[in-house]
VOKEPA-462381 format. One line per field, with one value per residue (C-alpha): residue in three letters; x, y, z. Coordinates in pm, 1 decimal. Each point is the difference from the previous one (the first is absolute). Example, Ala and Ser with C-alpha at 12.3 -4.5 7.8 and 13.67 -1.06 7.14 Angstrom:
BEGIN
residuo <- (Ala:Ser)
east <- (1230.0:137.0)
north <- (-450.0:344.0)
up <- (780.0:-66.0)
REM end
This chain:
BEGIN
residuo <- (Unk:Unk:Unk:Unk:Unk:Unk:Unk:Unk:Unk:Unk:Unk:Unk:Unk:Unk:Unk:Unk:Unk:Unk:Unk:Unk:Unk:Unk:Unk:Unk:Unk:Unk:Unk:Unk:Unk:Unk:Unk:Unk:Unk:Unk:Unk:Unk:Unk:Unk:Unk:Unk:Unk:Unk:Unk:Unk:Unk:Unk:Unk:Unk:Unk:Unk:Unk:Unk:Unk:Unk:Unk:Unk:Unk:Unk:Unk:Unk:Unk:Unk:Unk:Unk:Unk:Unk:Unk:Unk:Unk:Unk:Unk:Unk:Unk:Unk:Unk:Unk:Unk:Unk:Unk:Unk:Unk)
east <- (-2383.1:253.0:-83.5:293.2:-98.5:225.3:60.6:116.4:201.4:42.3:225.0:40.2:372.1:236.2:207.4:341.3:218.9:315.7:90.9:-23.3:132.0:-54.1:341.6:78.1:-282.9:48.5:377.5:-178.0:-225.7:174.1:-179.1:128.0:-142.0:-125.7:-186.1:-180.0:-30.3:-216.2:-208.7:-96.3:48.0:-73.5:338.0:108.0:306.9:101.1:-270.5:73.0:408.7:-131.3:-179.1:264.9:331.5:-220.3:-98.5:-386.9:-94.2:-379.1:-127.1:-385.3:-140.4:-64.8:316.2:133.2:-227.3:99.1:329.2:-16.6:-252.6:296.3:214.7:-212.3:40.4:-236.0:36.4:133.7:258.4:115.8:-71.2:19.7:-166.0)
north <- (460.3:111.9:-104.2:38.5:38.8:-152.7:276.8:-160.4:255.0:-57.6:180.9:-34.1:-164.6:251.3:-142.7:142.8:35.3:-217.5:200.8:295.0:67.2:399.0:30.2:-232.8:105.2:382.8:-81.8:-147.0:277.4:244.6:176.6:167.4:-72.9:336.3:24.7:-341.0:171.0:302.2:-225.0:-286.5:144.5:369.8:87.6:-208.9:-167.2:-34.6:-250.9:-167.0:-9.2:-173.8:-232.3:-65.4:-32.7:-301.4:215.8:-4.5:-338.9:35.7:221.7:72.2:-159.3:356.9:119.3:-288.5:-11.5:384.7:-70.0:-289.9:187.1:281.0:-222.0:-168.1:-319.0:-271.9:-6.8:-353.9:143.4:292.3:-208.6:-340.0:-133.9)
up <- (4093.4:-278.5:-386.5:-189.1:-377.0:-234.6:-287.2:-379.4:-182.9:-363.6:-116.6:-398.4:-20.7:-234.9:-252.0:69.9:-311.0:-68.9:-312.2:-263.0:-324.6:8.2:-41.9:-300.5:-201.3:38.1:-131.8:-304.1:-82.0:101.7:239.0:356.3:308.7:56.5:-334.8:145.5:283.8:-106.3:-234.7:242.5:311.2:-0.8:59.0:261.7:-77.1:407.5:-55.1:-292.0:90.5:321.9:-228.8:-273.2:282.0:143.9:359.7:-63.9:-50.2:30.9:-265.9:-41.1:-308.6:-159.6:15.6:-146.2:-326.9:-4.3:-17.7:-232.2:-236.8:-42.8:-95.0:-221.4:126.3:191.2:385.5:-27.6:-210.2:220.7:349.4:158.7:313.4)
REM end
């Protein structure tokens, strides 16, 4: 006799970012992407560029908070989900 066990995997549903205001905020505060990457992402400009250009739709909360803090804005003002 073969018994099949039903497994239920409960994955966390990830919220995807619809848009971000990073480029506009950078322009307003006269900061470059490199400066923001140095402050918020340990110099990882490639990651920041992918986020800014919308190629990276899922951003971890700690990363979003670091970016928002470096810009001096609340997360809700920087990212839209």
